[in-house]
matplotlib code that plots the C-alpha trace (Angstrom):
import matplotlib.pyplot as plt

x = [123.0, 124.4, 122.6, 122.8, 122.2, 120.6, 123.9, 125.9, 126.7, 125.2, 127.9, 127.8, 127.0, 123.9, 122.4, 120.2, 118.5, 115.0, 113.7, 110.6, 109.6, 107.5, 107.3, 107.2, 106.4, 106.2, 107.2, 103.9, 102.6, 101.4, 104.8, 106.4, 104.4, 105.7, 109.3, 108.9, 107.7, 110.8, 113.0, 111.6, 112.0, 115.7, 116.3, 114.7, 116.6, 119.9, 119.6, 120.7, 117.8, 117.0, 114.4, 113.9, 112.3, 111.4, 113.0, 111.4, 108.0, 105.9, 103.1, 105.5, 106.7, 103.1, 101.8, 104.6, 102.2, 100.4, 100.3, 103.0, 102.2, 105.3, 105.2, 109.0, 112.1, 114.2, 116.8, 114.2, 112.9, 116.4, 117.0, 113.7, 114.5, 117.9, 116.3, 114.1, 117.2, 117.5, 120.9, 120.6, 118.7, 118.2, 117.1, 115.1, 115.1, 111.5, 111.7, 110.0, 111.9, 110.7, 107.1, 107.2, 108.3, 105.7, 105.2, 107.4, 110.1, 110.1, 110.7, 113.4, 115.2, 114.9, 114.2, 116.3, 119.1, 119.5, 118.8, 119.3, 116.5, 115.8, 112.5, 110.2, 107.8, 105.0, 101.8, 98.5, 97.7, 101.1, 100.8, 103.7, 104.5, 103.2, 99.8, 99.9, 99.3, 100.9, 99.6, 100.6, 99.2, 101.1, 104.2, 104.1, 103.6, 106.5, 108.7, 108.1, 109.4, 112.4, 113.4, 112.3, 109.6, 106.9, 104.8, 102.0, 101.2, 97.7, 96.7, 97.1, 93.9, 93.2, 89.6, 88.4, 90.4, 93.3, 96.4, 97.7, 99.8, 96.7, 94.8, 97.9, 98.1, 94.4, 95.0, 97.9, 95.8, 93.1, 95.6, 95.2, 98.9, 98.3, 96.4, 99.2, 101.7, 99.8, 99.6, 103.3, 104.4, 106.3, 105.6, 105.3, 108.2, 109.5, 113.2, 115.1, 117.8, 117.0, 116.3, 116.5, 113.1, 111.9, 113.3, 110.3, 109.6, 112.9, 111.7, 108.7, 110.9, 110.0, 113.0, 112.1, 113.9, 112.2, 111.8, 110.4, 107.9, 109.0, 107.2, 105.9, 102.1, 100.7, 99.5, 96.5, 97.6, 97.9, 99.9, 101.4, 103.3, 106.5, 109.8, 112.9, 115.8, 119.1, 122.0, 121.5, 119.2, 115.4, 114.0, 110.5, 108.9, 105.9, 105.6, 103.4, 102.6, 101.1, 101.4, 101.8, 98.7, 99.1, 102.6, 102.5, 101.0, 103.4, 102.7, 103.6, 103.1, 106.3, 107.1, 108.4, 109.5, 110.3, 112.4, 112.0, 115.0, 117.3, 119.1, 121.9, 122.4, 120.7, 120.8, 122.1, 121.8, 119.6, 116.9, 113.8, 110.6, 108.2, 104.5, 103.1, 99.7, 97.6, 96.7, 94.7, 94.1, 96.1, 94.5, 94.9, 95.1, 94.1, 97.4, 100.9, 100.2, 97.3, 99.6, 102.2, 99.6, 98.4, 102.0, 102.6, 99.3, 100.3, 103.7, 102.0, 99.6, 102.5, 104.5, 101.4, 100.8, 104.4, 104.6]
y = [105.2, 106.7, 106.0, 108.7, 107.4, 109.6, 110.1, 110.9, 114.4, 115.1, 115.6, 119.1, 117.6, 115.9, 119.1, 121.5, 118.4, 117.7, 115.1, 112.9, 112.5, 109.7, 106.1, 104.5, 101.1, 99.0, 101.8, 101.2, 103.1, 106.0, 106.4, 106.2, 109.2, 111.2, 110.0, 110.9, 114.4, 115.0, 113.5, 115.8, 118.8, 117.8, 117.5, 120.8, 122.7, 120.9, 119.6, 116.4, 113.8, 112.0, 110.2, 110.7, 107.9, 107.3, 104.5, 102.8, 103.0, 105.5, 102.9, 100.6, 103.4, 104.4, 100.8, 98.6, 95.7, 96.0, 92.9, 92.6, 95.0, 95.8, 95.2, 95.4, 95.3, 98.4, 96.7, 95.8, 99.3, 100.7, 98.4, 99.4, 103.1, 102.6, 100.9, 104.0, 106.2, 107.6, 109.0, 109.8, 108.0, 109.8, 108.0, 110.1, 108.6, 108.4, 108.6, 110.3, 113.5, 113.8, 113.2, 116.3, 118.7, 121.1, 121.2, 124.3, 122.8, 119.6, 121.6, 123.7, 120.9, 118.0, 119.5, 122.6, 122.1, 118.3, 117.8, 121.2, 120.5, 122.8, 121.0, 118.6, 116.3, 114.5, 112.7, 114.6, 113.2, 113.8, 114.8, 115.7, 117.3, 116.8, 115.2, 115.2, 119.0, 119.7, 119.0, 119.8, 123.4, 124.2, 122.5, 124.8, 127.8, 126.9, 126.0, 129.4, 131.0, 128.7, 128.6, 125.3, 124.6, 122.0, 119.9, 117.6, 114.8, 113.7, 110.1, 107.5, 105.5, 102.1, 101.1, 104.1, 103.2, 105.1, 103.1, 102.8, 100.5, 99.6, 98.2, 96.3, 94.7, 93.8, 92.2, 90.1, 89.1, 87.9, 85.9, 88.2, 88.5, 89.3, 92.5, 93.3, 92.9, 95.2, 98.0, 97.5, 97.2, 94.0, 90.8, 91.1, 89.3, 88.2, 88.2, 86.5, 84.1, 80.4, 78.8, 75.2, 73.5, 70.0, 68.7, 66.5, 67.9, 66.4, 62.9, 63.5, 64.6, 68.3, 69.9, 73.5, 76.7, 78.1, 81.8, 83.6, 86.2, 88.7, 92.1, 91.3, 91.5, 88.0, 86.6, 84.3, 80.9, 78.4, 77.3, 79.7, 79.5, 81.4, 82.5, 82.4, 84.8, 83.3, 85.6, 86.5, 83.5, 83.5, 80.0, 78.6, 76.9, 76.3, 77.5, 77.1, 79.8, 78.3, 76.4, 72.9, 71.4, 67.8, 67.3, 69.3, 72.8, 75.7, 78.7, 81.3, 80.9, 80.1, 80.5, 77.2, 77.3, 74.3, 75.2, 72.9, 71.0, 72.4, 70.6, 72.9, 73.8, 77.1, 77.2, 80.6, 82.1, 85.2, 84.6, 86.4, 84.7, 86.3, 85.4, 84.8, 83.1, 81.7, 78.0, 76.8, 77.3, 75.5, 72.2, 69.4, 66.0, 62.6, 61.0, 61.7, 59.9, 62.2, 65.2, 63.9, 63.5, 67.0, 68.3, 66.8, 68.3, 71.7, 71.4, 70.7, 73.6, 75.9, 74.9, 75.6, 79.0, 80.0, 78.8]
z = [91.7, 94.9, 98.1, 100.8, 104.4, 107.0, 108.8, 105.7, 104.5, 101.0, 98.5, 96.8, 93.3, 94.8, 96.2, 94.2, 92.8, 91.5, 94.0, 94.1, 97.7, 99.2, 100.5, 97.0, 98.4, 95.2, 92.9, 91.0, 88.0, 90.2, 91.8, 88.4, 87.3, 90.2, 89.4, 85.7, 86.6, 88.8, 86.1, 83.5, 85.7, 86.4, 82.7, 81.8, 84.5, 84.3, 87.8, 89.5, 89.8, 93.0, 95.1, 98.9, 100.8, 104.4, 106.5, 108.1, 106.4, 108.4, 108.8, 110.6, 112.8, 113.9, 113.9, 115.1, 115.6, 112.3, 110.1, 107.4, 104.5, 102.4, 98.7, 98.4, 100.5, 100.7, 98.5, 95.8, 95.9, 95.4, 92.4, 90.8, 91.2, 89.7, 86.7, 86.3, 85.9, 89.4, 90.1, 93.8, 96.5, 99.8, 103.0, 105.5, 109.0, 110.1, 113.8, 116.8, 116.3, 112.7, 113.6, 115.9, 113.2, 111.8, 108.1, 107.9, 110.1, 108.1, 104.9, 106.5, 108.2, 105.7, 102.3, 102.5, 105.1, 104.7, 101.0, 99.5, 97.1, 94.2, 93.3, 95.0, 93.3, 95.2, 94.7, 94.8, 98.3, 100.0, 103.7, 106.0, 109.3, 112.8, 112.7, 108.9, 109.1, 105.7, 102.2, 98.7, 99.0, 102.1, 100.6, 97.6, 99.7, 102.0, 99.0, 97.5, 100.7, 101.0, 97.4, 96.0, 93.4, 94.0, 91.6, 92.8, 90.3, 89.6, 90.3, 87.7, 87.0, 85.5, 84.7, 86.8, 89.9, 91.3, 91.5, 95.0, 97.2, 99.0, 96.0, 95.0, 98.5, 98.2, 94.8, 96.2, 99.3, 96.9, 94.8, 91.8, 91.1, 87.4, 88.4, 90.9, 88.1, 85.8, 88.5, 89.4, 85.8, 86.7, 88.6, 92.3, 93.9, 97.3, 97.9, 100.7, 101.9, 101.4, 104.7, 105.8, 106.0, 106.7, 103.4, 102.9, 99.4, 98.3, 99.2, 96.9, 94.0, 94.7, 96.5, 97.5, 98.3, 101.4, 102.2, 105.2, 104.2, 106.9, 106.5, 103.0, 102.6, 102.9, 99.5, 99.3, 100.7, 97.9, 94.9, 92.3, 89.0, 89.6, 88.1, 90.4, 90.0, 91.0, 90.1, 86.5, 85.8, 85.8, 86.1, 85.9, 88.9, 91.1, 94.6, 97.7, 100.2, 103.3, 106.5, 105.0, 106.6, 105.2, 106.5, 109.7, 110.1, 110.5, 112.7, 110.0, 106.3, 104.4, 100.7, 99.3, 95.6, 93.5, 90.4, 87.4, 86.2, 88.9, 91.7, 92.8, 96.5, 97.5, 101.3, 102.4, 98.9, 98.2, 95.6, 94.3, 93.6, 91.0, 91.3, 87.8, 88.4, 91.2, 90.6, 93.6, 97.3, 99.9, 100.9, 103.4, 101.8, 103.3, 102.4, 101.3, 98.0, 97.3, 98.1, 95.7, 92.9, 93.4, 93.4, 90.0, 88.7, 90.1, 88.4, 85.0, 85.5, 86.4, 83.3, 81.2, 82.8, 82.2, 78.7]

ax = plt.figure().add_subplot(projection="3d")
ax.plot(x, y, z, "-o")
ax.set_aspect("equal")
plt.show()
């Protein structure tokens, strides 16, 4: 998959493409329906197939002080899109200038001049242009005038509820990572570079790989059964997301993952932690011995959940 940065010229063989357009945070089942629609149109018309995404996420642009909310990092999203067969990934710089474009100007400047799109696929609720003035109806009308076709894809529902990034965030915040995985079509995962911590877990027989959560949506604080991706390996473990109240409370929650039967050095390495099951809420214990006992219980429960 080729990635086209905002300041890069689009190569001729990537123009005249069928493009799915959106934020695609999480690349959940609803997003995948939009992507599948654009892929089918590309195949039927013999076009290149691509995805156009906004960077940064518009919510972060409009609400710079909003709490963390991302379901994926940009790198995770790119890998997921590549696995879905995307050939071209176009980054659209979401900045102040873009927010001032009318719906028509956005289509002319970005979709026609910048991308040279032959077809645009979007979700049913897509909005664009200054003050969100444009919708799928105006996009289709503008596309007809400018020479690109448009398809708006109906929402995907599970158990009568429309799948959205919002309901997945709510599931994660509630600790329901199994539901999040069902809506995403894969486990929700946090990726990052392993940081130095207090190394106290090592003295208990539970060395951990510590990750900052950054702009990821905050999961329910507590203990989880996890699988940890390191290079090509996918290893079972147990993890804590919290402020470590027994040893000494942290200001921001940290992800601390203990990998079973693993003792290699991980500091400075990039890993990905997949959340498989919520085991219990974070708790403060009266003694270190009680904490160690519960850690052993947590490990046993995580092994059972992952079996």
